[in-house]
C-alpha positions as CSV (number, residue, x, y, z in Angstrom):
1,G,-47.2,-69.4,62.3
2,A,-46.8,-67.5,59.3
3,L,-43.3,-67.7,57.6
4,L,-41.4,-64.3,57.8
5,Q,-41.0,-62.6,54.3
6,A,-38.6,-59.7,53.5
7,N,-38.2,-58.0,50.3
8,S,-34.6,-58.5,48.5
9,S,-33.0,-57.5,45.3
10,S,-29.9,-58.8,43.1
11,Q,-27.2,-56.7,41.9
12,T,-27.2,-58.6,38.7
13,T,-28.8,-56.3,35.8
14,W,-31.5,-58.4,34.1
15,Y,-32.1,-57.8,30.3
16,R,-35.3,-59.2,28.8
17,P,-34.1,-61.9,26.2
18,V,-34.8,-60.8,22.5
19,N,-33.8,-62.0,19.1
20,K,-30.5,-60.9,17.8
21,G,-31.5,-61.4,14.4
22,V,-34.6,-62.5,12.5
23,Q,-34.4,-64.2,8.9
24,Y,-37.3,-64.1,6.7
25,S,-38.1,-66.4,3.8
26,A,-40.7,-66.1,0.9
27,V,-43.4,-68.9,1.1
28,G,-45.8,-69.4,-1.4
29,A,-49.5,-68.7,-0.9
30,Q,-51.5,-71.8,0.2
31,D,-54.7,-70.4,-1.2
32,A,-54.5,-68.9,-4.6
33,A,-58.0,-67.1,-3.9
34,A,-56.6,-65.2,-0.9
35,A,-53.9,-63.8,-3.1
36,E,-56.7,-62.4,-5.6
37,D,-58.5,-61.0,-2.6
38,P,-59.7,-57.4,-3.8
39,A,-58.9,-56.0,-0.4
40,L,-55.1,-57.3,-0.7
41,V,-54.7,-56.0,-4.1
42,A,-55.9,-52.5,-3.1
43,F,-53.6,-52.6,-0.1
44,L,-50.7,-53.4,-2.1
45,K,-51.4,-50.6,-5.0
46,R,-51.8,-48.2,-1.9
47,V,-48.6,-48.8,-0.1
48,R,-46.3,-49.8,-3.5
49,P,-45.4,-46.0,-4.0
50,Q,-44.3,-45.5,-0.2
51,L,-42.4,-48.5,0.0
52,E,-40.6,-47.8,-3.3
53,D,-39.4,-44.6,-2.1
54,A,-38.3,-46.1,1.2
55,L,-36.2,-48.6,-0.6
56,Q,-34.8,-46.1,-2.8
57,Q,-33.7,-44.0,0.1
58,N,-32.1,-47.1,2.0
59,E,-30.1,-47.6,-1.2
60,T,-29.0,-44.0,-1.7
61,V,-28.1,-43.2,2.1
62,D,-26.7,-45.6,4.5
63,I,-29.2,-45.2,7.4
64,F,-26.7,-47.2,9.7
65,K,-23.5,-45.1,9.1
66,D,-22.0,-42.6,11.6
67,A,-23.3,-39.0,10.6
68,F,-19.9,-37.6,11.9
69,A,-17.6,-40.4,10.7
70,G,-16.9,-38.3,7.4
71,V,-15.9,-35.2,9.4
72,G,-12.4,-36.5,11.1
73,D,-10.6,-34.7,13.2
74,E,-8.2,-31.6,12.5
75,D,-5.1,-33.5,11.6
76,A,-6.7,-36.0,9.2
77,A,-5.6,-34.2,6.1
78,V,-1.9,-33.6,7.2
79,G,-1.3,-37.0,9.3
80,Q,-1.3,-37.6,12.8
81,K,0.0,-35.2,15.4
82,G,3.2,-37.3,15.9
83,D,4.0,-36.8,12.4
84,N,3.7,-33.0,12.4
85,E,6.7,-32.3,14.7
86,L,9.4,-30.2,13.4
87,K,12.9,-31.5,13.9
88,E,15.6,-28.6,14.4
89,M,18.6,-29.5,12.6
90,R,20.5,-26.2,13.4
91,N,20.3,-23.2,15.8
92,Y,22.8,-20.1,15.1
93,N,23.1,-17.1,17.2
94,D,26.3,-14.9,17.2
95,I,27.3,-13.5,20.9
96,K,28.7,-10.2,19.3
97,Y,26.6,-9.7,16.1
98,S,23.1,-11.0,16.6
99,K,22.5,-11.7,20.2
100,N,19.5,-10.0,21.5
101,M,18.8,-8.7,18.3
102,S,15.8,-9.2,15.5
103,I,16.4,-11.3,12.4
104,S,14.8,-8.9,10.0
105,A,15.5,-10.8,6.8
106,I,16.6,-14.3,5.8
107,D,18.0,-15.6,2.4
108,W,19.6,-18.8,1.2
109,H,22.5,-19.1,-1.0
110,P,21.5,-19.6,-4.6
111,T,24.2,-22.4,-5.1
112,R,26.1,-23.2,-2.0
113,K,24.3,-25.9,-0.3
114,G,24.0,-25.2,3.4
115,M,24.7,-21.6,3.6
116,I,22.1,-19.0,4.7
117,A,22.4,-15.3,5.4
118,V,20.6,-13.1,7.9
119,S,20.5,-9.6,8.8
120,P,20.3,-8.6,12.4
121,T,18.6,-5.3,13.7
122,R,18.7,-4.0,17.2
123,N,15.4,-4.1,19.1
124,L,14.8,-0.5,19.7
125,S,11.8,1.4,20.4
126,F,10.6,4.5,18.2
127,D,11.8,7.1,20.8
128,E,15.2,5.1,20.8
129,R,15.4,5.0,17.1
130,V,14.7,8.9,16.9
131,E,17.3,9.7,19.2
132,Q,20.1,7.8,17.3
133,S,18.7,8.6,13.9
134,G,21.5,10.1,11.7
135,Q,24.3,8.1,13.5
136,A,26.4,5.7,11.9
137,H,26.1,2.2,13.4
138,T,28.1,-0.4,11.8
139,A,26.2,-3.7,11.1
140,H,26.7,-7.0,9.3
141,I,24.9,-9.5,7.2
142,L,26.2,-12.8,8.6
143,L,26.4,-15.9,6.4
144,W,26.3,-19.2,8.1
145,D,27.0,-22.4,7.1
146,F,26.0,-26.0,8.3
147,I,29.8,-27.1,8.8
148,D,30.1,-24.4,11.7
149,L,27.6,-23.7,14.2
150,I,29.6,-21.1,16.4
151,H,31.1,-18.7,14.0
152,P,29.6,-17.0,10.9
153,Q,31.7,-17.8,7.7
154,I,31.4,-14.5,6.2
155,M,30.2,-11.3,7.0
156,L,29.0,-8.1,5.2
157,Q,29.9,-5.1,6.8
158,S,27.4,-2.0,6.4
159,P,27.7,1.7,8.1
160,H,23.8,1.3,8.8
161,E,21.4,-1.5,9.8
162,M,19.8,-3.0,7.2
163,F,16.1,-4.3,7.1
164,C,16.1,-6.0,3.9
165,F,18.7,-7.9,1.5
166,R,18.4,-10.4,-1.4
167,F,21.3,-12.4,-3.3
168,N,21.1,-12.2,-7.1
169,P,19.4,-15.3,-8.4
170,C,20.7,-15.0,-11.9
171,P,23.0,-17.7,-12.8
172,G,26.7,-16.3,-12.7
173,Q,25.6,-13.5,-10.4
174,Q,24.9,-15.4,-7.3
175,N,27.7,-13.5,-5.5
176,L,26.2,-10.2,-5.7
177,V,24.1,-9.2,-2.5
178,A,22.0,-5.9,-2.6
179,A,20.4,-4.6,0.7
180,G,18.5,-1.5,1.7
181,C,19.4,0.4,5.0
182,L,17.4,2.1,7.6
183,N,18.5,5.5,6.3
184,G,17.4,5.0,2.8
185,Q,20.6,4.1,1.2
186,V,21.1,0.8,-0.7
187,I,24.6,-1.3,-0.8
188,I,26.0,-3.6,-2.9
189,W,28.6,-6.3,-2.0
190,D,30.5,-8.8,-4.4
191,I,31.5,-11.8,-2.1
192,A,33.2,-14.0,-4.9
193,E,36.7,-13.5,-3.4
194,A,35.4,-14.3,0.1
195,M,33.7,-17.3,-1.3
196,A,37.0,-18.3,-3.0
197,T,38.8,-17.9,0.1
198,L,36.1,-20.0,1.9
199,N,36.5,-23.0,-0.5
200,E,40.2,-23.2,-0.6
201,R,40.1,-23.3,3.3
202,E,37.7,-26.2,3.2
203,S,39.6,-28.0,0.6
204,R,42.8,-27.3,2.5
205,G,41.1,-28.4,5.9
206,G,39.7,-31.6,4.5
207,R,43.3,-32.6,3.3
208,R,44.6,-31.9,6.5
209,A,41.8,-33.9,8.3
210,K,42.7,-36.8,6.1
211,E,46.5,-36.6,6.8
212,D,46.5,-36.2,10.6
213,G,42.9,-36.6,11.6
214,G,42.9,-32.8,12.6
215,D,39.9,-30.6,12.9
216,G,39.6,-29.7,9.3
217,G,40.8,-26.2,9.7
218,Q,38.5,-24.6,12.3
219,D,41.4,-22.9,14.1
220,E,42.1,-20.9,11.1
221,E,41.4,-17.0,11.4
222,Q,38.0,-15.9,10.3
223,I,37.7,-14.4,7.0
224,P,37.6,-10.2,7.4
225,P,34.4,-8.5,6.8
226,V,33.5,-7.9,3.1
227,E,33.6,-4.2,2.5
228,A,30.8,-2.5,0.4
229,L,31.1,-2.7,-3.3
230,A,29.1,0.7,-3.8
231,V,26.8,2.7,-1.6
232,S,24.2,5.0,-3.0
233,Q,24.2,8.8,-2.8
234,I,22.1,9.7,0.2
235,D,20.7,12.9,-1.2
236,F,19.2,10.8,-4.0
237,S,18.2,7.7,-2.1
238,H,15.1,7.2,-0.1
239,R,14.0,9.5,2.6
240,G,13.0,6.8,5.0
241,M,14.0,3.2,5.7
242,V,14.0,0.7,2.7
243,A,11.1,-1.4,3.5
244,D,11.6,-4.1,1.0
245,M,13.5,-4.8,-2.3
246,A,13.6,-7.5,-5.3
247,W,15.9,-8.1,-8.1
248,L,14.4,-7.6,-11.8
249,P,14.3,-10.7,-13.8
250,P,16.8,-10.8,-16.6
251,N,13.8,-10.2,-19.3
252,T,12.8,-7.1,-17.1
253,Q,15.4,-4.3,-17.5
254,V,14.5,-0.8,-17.8
255,N,16.1,2.4,-19.0
256,I,15.9,5.8,-17.4
257,K,12.1,6.3,-18.5
258,G,11.1,3.1,-17.3
259,Q,10.5,1.6,-20.5
260,L,11.4,-2.0,-20.9
261,L,14.8,-2.7,-23.0
262,A,14.4,-4.5,-26.3
263,E,15.6,-8.0,-26.6
264,E,18.8,-6.9,-28.5
265,H,20.0,-5.0,-25.4
266,L,19.4,-8.0,-23.1
267,D,22.4,-10.1,-22.0
268,G,20.6,-12.5,-20.2
269,K,21.8,-11.3,-16.8
270,S,20.2,-9.2,-14.0
271,H,21.7,-5.9,-13.4
272,Q,18.9,-4.0,-11.6
273,F,16.7,-4.2,-8.7
274,L,14.0,-2.5,-7.3
275,T,13.2,-0.8,-3.8
276,L,10.4,0.9,-2.0
277,S,10.2,2.9,1.4
278,G,7.6,4.8,3.4
279,D,8.4,7.9,1.5
280,G,6.2,6.5,-1.2
281,S,8.9,6.3,-4.1
282,C,9.8,2.9,-5.8
283,L,13.6,3.2,-7.1
284,V,15.4,1.1,-9.8
285,W,19.1,0.9,-9.3
286,D,21.6,-0.4,-11.8
287,L,25.0,-1.9,-11.1
288,R,26.5,-0.3,-14.3
289,Y,26.0,3.1,-13.0
290,A,29.5,3.9,-14.0
291,D,29.3,2.6,-17.5
292,I,26.1,4.8,-17.6
293,A,27.8,7.9,-16.2
294,E,30.5,7.5,-18.9
295,G,28.3,7.0,-21.8
296,H,28.9,3.2,-22.7
297,L,25.2,2.3,-22.4
298,P,23.4,4.9,-24.4
299,H,20.2,2.9,-24.9
300,I,19.9,2.9,-21.0
301,A,20.5,6.6,-20.2
302,K,22.4,9.6,-21.7
303,P,25.7,10.3,-19.5
304,R,24.9,13.0,-17.1
305,H,27.2,15.9,-17.1
306,A,28.8,15.9,-13.6
307,Q,31.0,18.6,-12.3
308,T,34.7,17.4,-11.9
309,D,37.4,18.8,-9.8
310,K,40.4,19.9,-12.0
311,N,42.8,19.1,-9.0
312,Q,41.6,15.6,-8.7
313,K,44.0,12.8,-10.0
314,G,43.4,9.4,-11.1
315,P,40.0,7.9,-12.3
316,V,36.8,9.8,-11.4
317,E,34.7,8.5,-8.9
318,H,30.9,8.2,-10.1
319,K,28.0,8.6,-7.8
320,W,25.6,6.0,-7.6
321,L,22.1,7.6,-8.4
322,P,18.8,5.7,-9.2
323,L,18.2,4.8,-12.4
324,F,14.4,5.5,-12.4
325,R,12.0,7.1,-10.0
326,M,8.5,6.2,-9.5
327,Q,6.3,8.2,-6.8
328,L,3.4,6.4,-6.0
329,K,0.5,8.9,-4.9
330,R,-3.1,8.2,-3.9
331,L,-5.6,8.2,-6.7
332,E,-7.5,11.3,-5.0
333,G,-4.0,13.1,-6.0
334,V,-3.3,14.4,-2.3
335,G,-0.7,12.4,-0.3
336,E,1.9,10.1,-0.7
337,L,1.6,6.4,0.1
338,S,3.8,4.7,2.7
339,L,5.1,1.6,1.2
340,C,6.1,-1.3,3.3
341,K,5.9,-4.5,1.2
342,L,6.7,-5.3,-2.5
343,C,5.5,-8.2,-4.9
344,L,6.9,-8.4,-8.6
345,G,7.2,-11.3,-11.0
346,L,3.6,-11.3,-12.3
347,G,4.8,-12.8,-15.8
348,D,5.1,-12.0,-19.4
349,E,2.9,-13.0,-22.4
350,T,3.9,-16.7,-22.0
351,S,3.9,-17.2,-18.1
352,S,1.1,-14.7,-16.9
353,A,-2.3,-16.3,-16.2
354,D,-4.1,-14.0,-18.6
355,G,-1.6,-13.8,-21.4
356,L,-0.8,-10.0,-20.8
357,D,2.8,-8.6,-20.6
358,R,2.8,-7.8,-16.8
359,R,6.7,-7.4,-16.5
360,S,6.3,-3.7,-15.3
361,Q,3.2,-4.3,-12.9
362,L,3.6,-4.9,-9.3
363,F,1.7,-5.1,-6.1
364,A,2.4,-3.0,-2.9
365,S,1.3,-2.5,0.6
366,T,1.1,0.6,2.5
367,E,1.5,1.1,6.1
368,E,-2.1,2.1,6.2
369,G,-3.0,-1.3,5.4
370,E,-4.0,-0.7,1.5
371,I,-3.1,-2.7,-1.2
372,V,-1.7,-0.9,-4.4
373,F,-1.4,-2.4,-7.9
374,A,1.0,0.1,-9.9
375,D,2.5,0.0,-13.4
376,W,5.7,2.1,-14.1
377,R,4.9,1.9,-17.9
378,A,1.6,3.8,-17.3
379,R,0.9,6.9,-19.2
380,P,-0.1,10.6,-18.3
381,A,-3.7,11.0,-18.0
382,G,-4.7,12.3,-21.4
383,A,-2.0,11.0,-23.3
384,K,-2.7,9.4,-26.5
385,D,-1.5,5.6,-27.4
386,D,-0.8,6.2,-31.2
387,K,2.5,8.4,-30.5
388,G,4.3,5.5,-29.2
389,A,6.2,5.0,-26.1
390,E,8.7,7.9,-26.9
391,A,5.7,10.4,-26.5
392,E,6.6,10.5,-22.6
393,D,10.2,12.1,-23.3
394,D,9.1,15.7,-22.9
395,G,5.6,15.4,-21.1
396,H,5.3,17.5,-18.0
397,E,2.6,15.8,-16.4
398,A,3.2,12.8,-14.2
399,P,2.1,9.5,-15.2
400,E,-0.5,7.7,-13.1
401,Y,1.5,4.7,-11.9
402,V,-1.2,3.7,-9.2
403,Q,-3.8,1.7,-11.0
404,W,-6.1,0.9,-8.3
405,M,-6.0,0.7,-4.6
406,A,-8.0,-1.4,-2.1
407,P,-8.4,-1.6,1.8
408,D,-6.5,-4.9,2.7
409,H,-5.8,-4.6,6.6
410,G,-6.3,-2.5,9.6
411,R,-2.4,-2.0,10.1
412,P,0.7,-2.5,7.9
413,C,1.0,-5.4,5.9
414,V,3.9,-8.1,7.2
415,A,4.0,-10.5,4.2
416,L,2.9,-10.1,0.5
417,Q,3.8,-13.1,-1.8
418,P,2.3,-14.6,-5.1
419,S,1.4,-18.2,-4.9
420,P,4.3,-20.5,-6.7
421,F,1.6,-22.6,-8.3
422,F,-0.9,-19.8,-9.0
423,P,1.0,-16.5,-10.1
424,E,-2.5,-14.4,-10.3
425,I,-2.9,-15.3,-6.5
426,L,-1.5,-13.3,-4.1
427,L,-1.1,-13.8,-0.1
428,S,-1.4,-10.8,2.2
429,V,-0.7,-11.4,5.9
430,G,-1.7,-8.5,8.4
431,D,-1.6,-8.3,12.0
432,W,-4.9,-10.3,12.6
433,N,-5.5,-12.5,9.7
434,F,-4.6,-13.2,6.1
435,Q,-6.3,-12.7,2.8
436,L,-6.0,-14.0,-0.6
437,W,-6.1,-11.7,-3.7
438,K,-6.6,-12.3,-7.5
439,L,-5.0,-10.4,-10.1
440,D,-8.3,-9.0,-11.8
441,H,-10.5,-8.5,-8.6
442,K,-10.2,-5.5,-6.7
443,V,-11.6,-7.1,-3.4
444,P,-9.9,-10.2,-1.7
445,I,-11.5,-13.6,-2.7
446,F,-10.9,-15.0,0.8
447,S,-10.2,-13.6,4.4
448,S,-9.3,-16.1,7.0
449,P,-10.7,-15.8,10.8
450,A,-8.9,-13.5,13.1
451,A,-6.2,-15.2,14.8
452,S,-6.0,-15.3,18.7
453,T,-2.4,-13.5,18.5
454,Y,-0.6,-11.1,16.2
455,L,0.5,-12.4,12.9
456,T,4.1,-11.4,12.0
457,A,5.0,-13.5,8.6
458,G,3.8,-15.7,5.9
459,K,4.8,-17.9,3.2
460,W,3.3,-20.0,0.6
461,S,4.3,-23.7,0.6
462,P,6.8,-24.0,-2.2
463,T,5.7,-27.7,-2.8
464,R,2.2,-27.8,-1.8
465,P,-0.3,-25.7,-3.8
466,G,-2.9,-25.3,-0.9
467,M,-0.6,-25.0,2.0
468,L,0.3,-21.5,4.0
469,F,2.7,-21.1,6.9
470,I,1.6,-18.3,9.1
471,A,3.9,-17.1,11.8
472,R,2.6,-15.9,15.2
473,T,4.0,-13.4,17.9
474,D,3.9,-16.0,20.4
475,G,6.6,-18.2,18.5
476,G,4.1,-20.6,16.9
477,V,3.4,-21.3,13.4
478,D,0.1,-21.9,11.8
479,V,-0.2,-24.6,9.0
480,W,-3.2,-23.8,6.7
481,D,-4.5,-26.4,4.3
482,L,-6.9,-24.7,2.4
483,T,-8.0,-27.9,0.4
484,D,-9.2,-29.4,3.5
485,S,-10.2,-26.8,6.0
486,S,-10.5,-23.0,5.3
487,Y,-11.8,-22.0,8.7
488,T,-9.2,-23.3,11.1
489,P,-5.6,-24.1,10.8
490,S,-4.6,-27.9,10.2
491,V,-1.6,-27.8,12.6
492,A,0.0,-25.5,15.0
493,L,3.6,-25.9,15.3
494,A,6.0,-24.9,18.0
495,V,9.0,-23.0,16.7
496,S,10.5,-20.4,19.0
497,A,9.9,-19.1,22.5
498,T,9.8,-15.5,21.3
499,R,8.4,-13.6,18.5
500,I,9.0,-14.5,14.9
501,T,10.3,-12.0,12.6
502,S,11.2,-13.9,9.1
503,M,10.7,-17.1,7.7
504,E,12.3,-18.4,4.4
505,F,12.1,-21.9,2.7
506,L,15.1,-23.5,1.0
507,P,14.5,-23.5,-2.9
508,S,15.1,-26.8,-4.3
509,P,14.0,-28.6,-7.3
510,M,10.9,-30.2,-7.4
511,K,12.1,-33.6,-9.0
512,S,15.1,-34.3,-6.8
513,L,13.3,-33.0,-3.4
514,T,13.8,-35.3,-0.7
515,S,13.3,-32.9,2.2
516,Q,12.3,-29.4,2.9
517,L,14.2,-27.1,5.1
518,L,12.5,-23.9,6.8
519,A,14.6,-21.1,8.1
520,V,12.9,-19.0,11.1
521,G,14.5,-16.1,12.7
522,D,13.3,-14.7,16.1
523,S,13.6,-11.3,18.2
524,N,16.4,-12.8,20.1
525,G,18.7,-13.3,17.3
526,N,18.4,-16.9,17.2
527,L,18.2,-18.5,13.5
528,H,16.4,-21.9,13.5
529,I,16.6,-24.4,10.7
530,F,13.8,-27.1,10.8
531,D,13.2,-30.0,8.6
532,M,9.7,-30.1,7.7
533,P,7.5,-33.4,8.1
534,R,7.2,-35.4,5.2
535,N,3.3,-35.0,5.1
536,L,3.9,-31.3,5.2
537,W,5.8,-30.8,1.9
538,R,4.9,-33.7,-0.1
539,A,1.9,-32.9,-2.2
540,Q,-1.4,-35.1,-2.6
541,P,-1.8,-36.3,-6.4
542,N,-4.6,-34.2,-7.1
543,E,-3.8,-31.2,-4.7
544,K,-3.3,-28.5,-7.4
545,S,-6.9,-29.2,-8.9
546,L,-8.4,-29.1,-5.3
547,M,-7.0,-25.6,-5.1
548,A,-8.0,-24.5,-8.2
549,N,-11.5,-25.5,-7.2
550,F,-11.2,-23.9,-4.2
551,I,-10.3,-20.4,-5.9
552,D,-13.2,-20.9,-8.3
553,R,-15.7,-21.1,-5.6
554,E,-14.2,-18.3,-4.0
555,V,-14.2,-16.1,-6.8
556,N,-17.6,-17.2,-7.7
557,R,-18.8,-16.3,-4.4
558,V,-17.4,-12.7,-4.5
559,D,-18.7,-12.0,-7.9
560,Y,-22.2,-13.1,-6.7
561,V,-21.7,-10.9,-3.8
562,A,-21.1,-8.0,-5.8
563,K,-23.6,-8.7,-8.2
564,R,-26.4,-8.6,-5.4
565,S,-24.8,-5.4,-4.1
566,E,-25.3,-3.8,-7.2
567,I,-28.9,-4.8,-7.3
568,R,-29.5,-3.8,-3.8
569,R,-28.1,-0.4,-4.8
570,E,-30.4,0.0,-8.0
571,E,-33.1,-1.1,-5.5
572,A,-32.1,1.6,-3.0
573,A,-31.9,4.1,-5.5
574,L,-35.2,3.3,-7.1
575,L,-36.8,3.6,-3.4
576,A,-35.4,6.9,-3.0
577,G,-36.4,8.0,-6.4
578,D,-40.4,7.0,-5.5
579,Q,-40.0,9.0,-2.2
580,E,-39.1,11.8,-3.9
581,D,-41.6,11.5,-6.3
582,G,-44.1,11.2,-3.7
583,A,-42.8,14.5,-2.1
584,G,-43.3,16.3,-5.4
585,E,-46.9,15.2,-5.7
586,G,-47.7,16.2,-2.1
587,A,-46.6,19.7,-3.2
588,G,-49.0,20.0,-6.1
589,D,-51.9,22.1,-6.4
590,E,-55.1,21.9,-4.0
591,G,-57.3,20.2,-6.5
592,D,-55.1,17.2,-6.5
593,M,-55.3,17.1,-2.8
594,M,-59.1,17.2,-2.9
595,M,-59.2,14.4,-5.4
596,G,-57.0,12.4,-3.3
597,Q,-59.2,13.0,-0.5
598,E,-62.5,11.9,-2.4
599,R,-60.8,9.0,-3.5
600,E,-60.1,8.0,0.0
601,E,-63.5,8.5,1.1
602,E,-64.8,6.6,-1.6
603,D,-62.5,3.5,-0.6
604,V,-63.6,3.9,3.0
605,A,-67.2,3.7,2.1
606,Q,-66.8,1.0,-0.3
607,D,-64.8,-1.2,2.5
608,N,-67.6,-0.5,5.1
609,A,-70.1,-1.6,2.5
610,E,-68.3,-4.7,2.0
611,A,-68.0,-5.4,5.7
612,A,-71.4,-5.0,6.3
613,E,-72.7,-7.5,3.5
614,E,-70.0,-10.0,5.1
615,E,-71.6,-9.5,8.5
616,A,-75.1,-10.0,7.3
617,L,-73.9,-13.3,5.6
618,Y,-72.3,-14.3,8.9
619,E,-75.4,-13.6,11.1
620,Q,-77.6,-15.8,8.5
621,L,-75.2,-18.8,9.0
622,E,-75.0,-18.4,12.7
623,K,-78.8,-18.2,12.7
624,K,-79.2,-21.4,10.4
625,F,-76.4,-23.1,12.6
626,I,-78.5,-22.6,15.8
627,E,-81.8,-23.8,14.2
628,E,-80.0,-27.0,13.0
629,L,-79.0,-27.9,16.6
630,E,-82.3,-26.7,18.0
631,L,-80.7,-24.6,20.7
632,S,-82.6,-22.6,23.2
633,R,-81.6,-19.4,24.7
634,D,-80.0,-21.1,28.0
635,D,-77.8,-23.2,25.6
636,L,-76.3,-20.1,24.1
637,P,-73.3,-18.3,25.9
638,E,-74.1,-15.2,28.0
639,H,-72.1,-12.9,25.8
640,W,-73.9,-13.8,22.8
641,R,-77.2,-13.2,24.2
642,K,-76.1,-9.7,25.7
643,T,-74.8,-8.9,21.9
644,H,-77.8,-9.8,20.4
645,H,-80.3,-8.4,23.3
646,L,-82.4,-11.3,23.6
647,D,-85.6,-10.7,25.7
648,E,-85.4,-13.2,28.8
649,E,-89.2,-12.7,29.6
650,G,-90.8,-13.2,26.1
651,M,-88.6,-16.4,25.2
652,E,-89.6,-19.8,26.4
653,G,-86.5,-21.8,27.6
654,A,-87.1,-24.9,25.6
655,E,-87.9,-23.4,22.4
656,P,-85.4,-22.8,19.9
657,V,-84.0,-19.3,19.4
658,Q,-85.7,-17.5,16.5
């Protein structure tokens, strides 16, 4: 019988064999006559331009290259993820003075290595602040040192909590510390004696450790809190919390009228600092208030005639009053500005970006989210420049300090800082995003995308021109490299488990920089000291030029948008004017209306005549088409026959339609 058959298959996948590569070689034409064939020559001439374009495109673009190979991942510009991990070197928290408190301000000691100061403030709600307003609460500024992780080396005592403070950066005055309190007063300390005691203890402890292997003097008693050198008079201080402050540079010292002192009155030191508050005032304070009151510095201010007690014995105690007061008001003239952040140091003729003297100019942000550009040397409205600076002496009209204002954020700004590489560029950080401002532009040149959480602080990198560090409320820090990506952060760093309240980089000279330290304070009173990864502080060779190109592109974009907006406004104005003119013409006399109706009727009649001519021409072409095809009545569509009213009885089926 027949053999049994069954369908079966193998699991092995079979591929059709193909050539892996094909190599071509030129061969000479065997027949010379074939090469001179007219058809071949015509073909080559016809396809030559197309073939040449294809070859040129192949040389320009690599068609075999991966289209997404140049995009890279988000960490390509700043290294691999393993290289971006922060190394925590120190963690400070005092159980008595800073535990469960917010670190409101951080500042490194200008000269002593490894010493950093913090200002803890209580985490109180608004209602709790109102209940305790006016009550004295002893607060401290804690100075930590790398040699002791448990106890602060020095404490600066204050009768009120301090939201901001700064060391004097001027050489020879680094032991002076100024702070602003929550009740509006300002305080100054001199820690020279405490620093001398600390240095003596360290040297004595080092000798003891060499002699008997001791602990280096850690069991010695702590240095007592440093009392304030001077406290401002509360009646003449700010009416609200001192929100921010800054020391004036040695070449920017002012007199009682806000005028800059001449060079012969400058001694290369900084004796003045500026504070601002939510009451809208900017105050300049001078440390030499006693000498000014006694008349020893007439070029700064004339001595005030203060009432003295005849029964008082000993030297007269002078009150510390502000030297100069600048009240910032809205340009409309109604309402004061609630200031919260300050930015100074725009440069003089030699250091400013545009070569102008901007020593008296400043940027400030308000609690309403606006940015303010002010000048304390501004003249009253209508004042003449040819009268000189002394013309402001007896003027009753207040100068217009505010030069311009612009909306910045929806809520108060949390950081305002100029770029260390581009002084004309300003960083402004709000609740949800940060923006870059340029000195001569009244709109931001760059706005970042909205963040996923609230932003609490921001700093420029002191070593990389295009890098920003933005702190979040969830304890993370976003690192933005604007030379690589402007729409997403390059790296997200995990810093703290709670809300970050302040950040500060350790200032170091660029030439001898071998590492970079970042101090971060959170809402639990912890002070974290991090050693930054090398790829986050070492700048690329051309990074500054790349950042300059980025700024130029953004400025050109903003200028183009402003230009187009102006053109659109002009077009809208012209359109509105045309509509008004049309309405005015409609309200004319009745004769004009009749003429308009006649013109419309003439236009309609002309259109109808042109349509009739086109219809007649179409019918002629249609008739000619039917005759050429010799179509009968039955060959024509039914709707066509109904339209042309063909008589079915009087026409032959086989004859062409006439």
